[in-house]
C-alpha positions in Angstrom: 31.1 233.5 121.2 29.1 231.4 119.1 25.6 230.4 121.0 22.2 228.3 120.5 19.5 230.1 121.5 16.7 227.9 123.5 14.2 230.4 123.6 13.6 233.7 121.8 15.4 237.0 122.6 14.2 239.7 121.3 16.5 241.6 119.4 18.4 238.7 119.0 16.8 235.5 117.4 14.3 232.7 118.0 14.6 229.4 119.5 17.0 227.4 117.5 19.1 230.3 116.2 22.8 229.9 116.3 24.0 233.3 116.9 27.6 235.2 117.6 27.2 237.4 120.9 30.0 239.0 123.1 31.6 236.8 125.1 30.2 239.0 128.5 26.4 239.2 127.0 27.0 235.2 126.9 28.0 234.5 130.4 26.5 237.5 132.5 23.1 237.2 131.0 21.7 234.5 128.6 23.5 231.5 129.9 22.0 231.9 133.5 18.9 232.8 132.4 19.0 229.5 130.2 18.3 231.3 126.9 21.2 230.0 125.4 24.0 227.4 125.5 27.2 227.4 123.8 27.7 226.1 120.2 29.4 222.5 119.2 29.6 220.4 116.7 27.5 218.3 118.8 24.9 220.9 119.1 23.8 221.4 115.7 21.5 217.9 116.4 20.0 220.2 119.2 19.5 223.2 117.1 17.6 220.6 114.3 15.3 219.2 117.3 14.4 223.0 118.3 13.9 224.1 114.8 11.5 221.1 114.3 9.4 221.4 117.4 9.5 225.4 116.6 7.7 224.7 112.9 5.2 222.3 114.4 3.8 224.9 117.2 4.2 227.7 114.5 1.9 229.4 112.8 3.3 228.8 109.1 2.3 231.3 106.5 1.0 235.4 106.6 -2.6 234.3 105.0 -3.1 231.8 107.9 -1.4 234.4 110.8 -3.7 237.2 108.9 -6.7 234.7 109.4 -5.9 234.3 113.3 -5.6 238.1 114.3 -9.3 238.8 112.3 -10.8 236.2 114.8 -9.0 237.3 117.9 -9.0 241.0 117.3 -12.7 240.5 116.8 -13.9 239.0 120.2 -13.5 239.9 124.1 -11.7 237.4 125.9 -13.2 237.2 129.5 -11.2 235.7 132.5 -12.0 235.2 136.2 -9.8 235.7 138.8 -9.7 236.2 142.4 -9.5 239.8 143.4 -10.3 241.7 147.1 -12.7 244.6 147.4 -11.3 247.0 145.8 -10.8 245.4 142.7 -7.1 244.6 143.4 -6.5 241.1 142.2 -4.3 238.5 144.5 -1.4 237.9 142.5 -1.2 238.7 138.7 -2.6 237.2 135.7 0.1 235.4 133.6 0.4 234.6 130.2 -0.6 231.2 130.3 -3.9 232.4 131.9 -4.7 234.7 129.0 -3.8 231.5 126.7 -6.5 229.2 128.6 -9.0 232.3 128.2 -8.6 232.3 124.3 -9.1 228.5 123.8 -12.4 229.0 126.6 -13.7 231.8 124.3 -13.6 229.7 121.0 -10.4 231.4 120.1 -7.2 229.7 118.5 -4.4 227.7 120.5 -1.9 230.5 121.3 1.8 229.8 122.6 1.9 231.4 125.8 5.8 232.8 125.2 4.4 234.7 122.2 1.8 236.6 124.5 3.0 240.0 125.7 1.4 241.7 128.2 3.7 245.1 128.3 3.0 245.3 132.2 1.5 243.0 135.0 -2.0 242.8 135.3 -2.9 243.0 138.7 -6.3 244.7 139.2 -9.5 243.9 137.2 -11.3 245.9 134.3 -10.2 246.1 130.7 -6.5 245.1 129.2 -5.1 245.3 125.7 -2.6 242.4 125.4 -0.6 241.9 122.5 -0.1 238.8 120.5 2.8 237.6 118.1 1.2 235.9 115.8 4.1 236.0 112.8 7.3 237.9 112.6 5.2 240.3 110.4 2.0 240.2 112.1 0.5 240.9 115.7 -2.7 240.8 117.0 -4.2 242.5 120.4 -6.7 240.9 122.0 -9.4 242.9 124.6 -9.0 241.2 127.9 -11.8 241.8 130.3 -10.3 240.4 134.1 -13.5 240.3 136.1 -13.5 239.2 140.2 -14.5 235.7 140.3 
């Protein structure tokens, strides 16, 4: 079955890619989670719109990604979150929270979909967060979660 990916799927493709997957994978996993839509001839316009939007958000060159990586890895980002007396957070830190904290610390604007937390951050302390800047470049951001 041919699908147009609407969001990035690890190991499969990026938004706007037309991929050929098994019917069950498309019907039971990708389409219910709104990760892809069925490919049609009229869908090609949708593919072009998704690719145009992605190219405007994306870091274009490898050199630019390397400079953003150096900028991110050189600083510790502080994030204030509501926590109890034992240091456990009320809720969890989201990728959007991390993106806002990076901008507040004087870093570059990041797409929250490119930030990977690994495990949910539910406690105060220092955590390492991975950011995919380019297909070949990933940066690690030192995130300091403080009770506030």
